[in-house]
GUDO-783297 format. One record per residue (C-alpha): residue in three letters; x, y, z. Coordinates in pm, whole numbers, plus 50000, padded with zeros to 5 digits. Example, Ala and Ser with C-alpha at 12.3 -4.5 7.8 and 13.67 -1.06 7.14 Angstrom:
REM residues 2
ALA512304955050780 SER513674989450714 
REM end
This chain:
REM residues 155
MET919819532841664 SER921769503141529 ASP918739493141320 VAL918859526241137 MET922649529241106 TRP923109501240855 ILE920539517940629 ALA922349551340661 TRP925729535240581 LEU924229516540284 ALA922599548340149 LEU925879567240186 GLY927749539140008 ILE925309538839718 LEU925459576839685 LEU929249576139681 LEU929329548639418 ILE926869568239204 GLY928969599539257 GLU932029580639132 MET930359576638794 PHE930379614438753 THR933989620438860 VAL937299613338692 GLY939709605938973 PHE938599571039088 PHE938419584239443 LEU934829581139571 PHE934659544139483 TRP936689533139785 PHE934719554840024 GLY931539539539882 LEU932899504639947 GLY934009515440293 ALA930499527740369 ILE928989495040243 ALA931449475440461 ALA930379497040757 ALA926739489140671 VAL927509451940690 VAL929219456741029 ALA926269477741154 PHE923799451441033 ALA925789425241226 GLY925169445541541 PHE928569461041609 GLY928799495441767 ILE929389529041606 ALA933149528541685 VAL933609495741497 GLN931509509041208 TRP933679540241177 ALA936869519741208 THR935669496540931 PHE934769526040709 ILE938159542940763 ILE940229511140722 VAL938479498240408 SER938489532840245 SER942119540140332 VAL943449506640218 GLY941519509239891 VAL942779544439820 LEU946389535439902 LEU946389503639694 SER944829519739389 ARG946539553839398 LYS949019545939120 PHE946259531638900 ALA943969561438966 LEU946679586238869 ALA947419567038551 ILE943819567438428 SER942899602638534 LYS945739622338373 PRO946339620738000 GLY949969622637899 PRO951399653937737 GLU951499636237402 ALA947749630037401 LYS946179648837111 MET942469653837084 ASN940049657436793 VAL941619666836459 ASP944929676836621 ARG945729639836630 LEU946209641336250 ILE949109666036264 GLY952309648036179 LYS950499617736036 THR951219603335693 GLY948499598935434 VAL947939593335064 VAL946579616734795 MET943209604134669 ASP942589632334417 ASP945389654734280 ILE946149684134507 VAL946029714934284 PRO946109746534499 ALA945389769434200 ASP942029751934149 ASN941409747634522 LYS941289709934467 GLY942729680734652 LEU941649651034857 VAL943749630135094 ARG943149600035316 VAL944719601535662 ALA943929576935943 SER941009561635748 GLU939409595835697 GLU939179616335377 TRP939929653535394 ARG940189682535154 ALA943809693235136 ILE946079721135020 THR949859721235004 GLU952029741535234 ASP954079756834952 GLY951459758434674 SER952889728734487 VAL950879702134305 ILE950909666534440 PRO949459639034217 GLN947119611034318 GLY948729581434491 GLU951629600634645 LYS952359600135018 ILE951909632135219 LYS952509644435572 VAL949999666535755 ILE951579699435869 ARG948599717636020 ILE944869723035987 GLU943279754335842 GLY939519754835880 THR938239722835725 LYS941339715635514 LEU944559698135595 VAL947749716335501 VAL950129689835374 LYS953529685635216 ALA954879658334994 LYS956499629935185 ILE959559635934965 PRO959789674234974 GLY960269692134643 ARG959559661234433 TRP956469675834262 LYS957179713134296 HIS957859717133925 MET954459703633817 THR951689726433699 GLU947969721133657 
REM end
């Protein structure tokens, strides 16, 4: 039976390591290494009790030592913004005058160019700094970095 056990432990270890690639929590990795350690012990001719003890010890120690690291990489912080939401609150620059009456305006924010409209319907000329307030469809809703500075302008 000992001849077959090391193959079983090795297969289990490989399956667990492969399974780790499809999970987020960094949890199966240590059980995979524990199973591979048990395979080495089984190949060396030790009994089933030593194999299980090796599996449990290696897996437990690995999980305990890496718990803090695993939690840090598996849970994004509350401030993590995804996709276009990451642009909200960012500062940018007007590339083409923002003229809400003509439905015109182009801004560059975080190395990306976006169509833009102003929050209050004001005109903001090219070269001015803006702040992104929200996103409506495919346009950024922005306001002048210095509020009210360009409100008096017309098309």
